[in-house]
C-alpha positions as CSV (number, residue, x, y, z in Angstrom):
1,M,-12.5,20.3,13.9
2,Q,-15.4,17.8,14.3
3,A,-15.3,14.2,13.4
4,V,-18.4,11.9,13.4
5,H,-18.5,8.2,12.6
6,D,-21.9,6.9,11.5
7,R,-21.8,3.1,11.7
8,S,-25.2,2.6,10.2
9,D,-24.2,4.6,7.0
10,G,-20.6,3.3,7.1
11,R,-19.1,6.9,6.8
12,L,-16.6,9.0,8.7
13,S,-17.2,12.7,8.2
14,I,-14.7,15.4,9.3
15,A,-15.3,19.1,9.2
16,V,-12.5,21.7,9.7
17,D,-12.7,25.5,9.8
18,A,-9.6,26.2,7.8
19,A,-10.2,29.9,7.1
20,P,-8.4,32.0,6.0
21,A,-6.1,29.3,4.5
22,A,-6.1,29.0,0.7
23,L,-6.8,25.7,-1.0
24,E,-3.2,25.1,-1.8
25,D,-2.3,25.5,1.9
26,V,-4.6,22.5,2.9
27,S,-3.6,18.9,2.6
28,V,-5.4,15.6,3.4
29,E,-3.6,12.3,3.7
30,V,-5.6,9.0,4.2
31,G,-4.2,5.7,5.5
32,T,-6.0,2.5,6.3
33,R,-7.2,3.9,9.7
34,R,-5.9,7.4,10.0
35,V,-6.6,10.8,8.3
36,R,-4.0,13.6,8.6
37,I,-5.2,17.1,7.9
38,S,-2.5,19.8,7.5
39,I,-2.8,23.5,7.1
40,D,0.4,25.4,6.2
41,A,-0.4,29.1,5.7
42,G,3.0,30.7,6.4
43,D,3.3,31.3,10.1
44,D,0.0,29.7,10.8
45,Q,0.6,25.9,10.7
46,H,-1.8,23.2,12.1
47,E,-1.8,19.4,11.8
48,R,-4.4,17.0,13.2
49,T,-4.8,13.3,12.9
50,V,-8.1,11.5,13.2
51,V,-8.1,7.7,13.9
52,S,-11.1,5.9,12.4
53,P,-12.7,3.2,14.5
54,L,-13.0,1.0,11.4
55,P,-10.8,0.5,8.3
56,I,-11.2,3.2,5.7
57,G,-12.5,2.1,2.3
58,D,-12.0,3.4,-1.2
59,D,-15.0,5.8,-1.4
60,R,-13.7,9.1,-0.2
61,S,-14.1,12.8,-1.0
62,A,-12.8,16.2,0.3
63,V,-14.3,19.6,-0.5
64,Y,-13.0,23.0,0.5
65,H,-15.6,25.7,0.3
66,N,-15.7,29.2,2.0
67,G,-13.0,28.2,4.4
68,I,-14.6,24.9,5.5
69,L,-12.9,21.6,4.7
70,T,-15.3,18.6,4.6
71,V,-13.8,15.1,4.3
72,T,-16.1,12.1,3.9
73,L,-14.7,8.6,4.0
74,E,-16.3,5.1,3.6
75,T,-15.6,2.8,6.5
76,E,-15.6,-1.0,6.2
77,A,-16.9,-3.5,8.7
78,E,-14.0,-5.4,10.3
79,R,-13.8,-9.1,9.2
80,L,-13.4,-11.6,12.0
81,S,-10.7,-14.1,11.3
82,R,-11.6,-17.7,12.1
83,R,-8.9,-20.1,13.1
């Protein structure tokens, strides 16, 4: 697994070699700052969590092609609270 955050583009990209798992064996859960990727292919089970350095926005996609899962997420700049 490789995760790269590009602050200038506001994107978090995650690539996972999930082969030989089938699409239905792969799940992605996205929270406000965490991404959990699970692969459950019978006896072969894996789970990883990636923590984003910035809050995750609404623009997101996941593509599974030839055993490679690519997840791309928008990140949002943190707002400073003034008191």
